[in-house]
C-alpha positions in Angstrom: 285.0 129.3 129.5 282.9 130.7 132.4 279.4 129.8 131.1 277.8 131.4 134.2 278.3 134.8 132.5 276.3 133.6 129.5 273.7 131.0 130.6 270.7 132.3 132.6 267.8 130.4 134.2 264.6 132.3 134.7 261.6 130.5 136.1 259.0 132.1 133.7 261.1 131.7 130.6 261.1 128.5 128.5 259.8 126.6 131.6 262.9 127.5 133.6 265.3 125.8 131.1 268.8 127.3 130.8 268.9 130.0 128.1 271.5 132.1 126.5 271.9 135.7 127.8 268.3 136.1 128.9 267.1 135.3 125.4 264.5 132.6 124.6 267.2 130.4 122.9 267.7 127.5 125.2 271.0 125.6 125.8 269.2 122.4 124.7 268.3 124.1 121.4 271.9 124.8 120.6 273.0 121.4 121.7 270.3 119.8 119.5 271.4 121.7 116.5 275.0 120.7 117.1 274.0 117.1 117.6 272.0 117.2 114.3 275.2 118.1 112.5 274.9 121.9 112.1 278.2 123.7 112.2 278.9 126.7 114.4 278.8 128.9 111.3 275.4 127.5 110.2 273.9 128.2 113.7 275.4 131.7 113.7 273.9 132.4 110.2 270.5 131.2 111.3 270.6 133.1 114.6 272.8 136.2 114.2 272.0 137.3 117.8 274.2 134.4 119.0 278.0 134.5 119.2 280.7 131.9 119.0 281.1 132.4 122.8 277.4 131.6 123.3 277.9 128.2 121.6 281.0 127.5 123.6 279.1 128.4 126.8 276.4 125.8 125.9 279.1 123.1 125.4 280.8 124.1 128.6 277.5 124.0 130.5 276.7 120.6 129.2 280.2 119.3 130.0 279.8 120.6 133.6 276.4 119.0 134.0 277.9 115.7 132.8 280.7 115.9 135.3 278.2 116.4 138.1 275.9 113.6 137.0 275.8 110.8 139.6 275.1 107.3 138.2 274.1 104.2 140.0 276.3 101.2 139.6 274.8 98.4 137.5 
């Protein structure tokens, strides 16, 4: 999944948070819904402007950020 084609960051939109396809739906929103236990189908029912690929792009974006995270040794 090439999330760069789906995820956009615009300084004046949602405080510069990563959003889906220039919409006002942030990656963090989608990740929060998934973490709360919503299924992909429930999210798509609530937000018909989203696609399955949009949800996958959010997950891919989060995985990429996690891989890039640098942690200090304890």
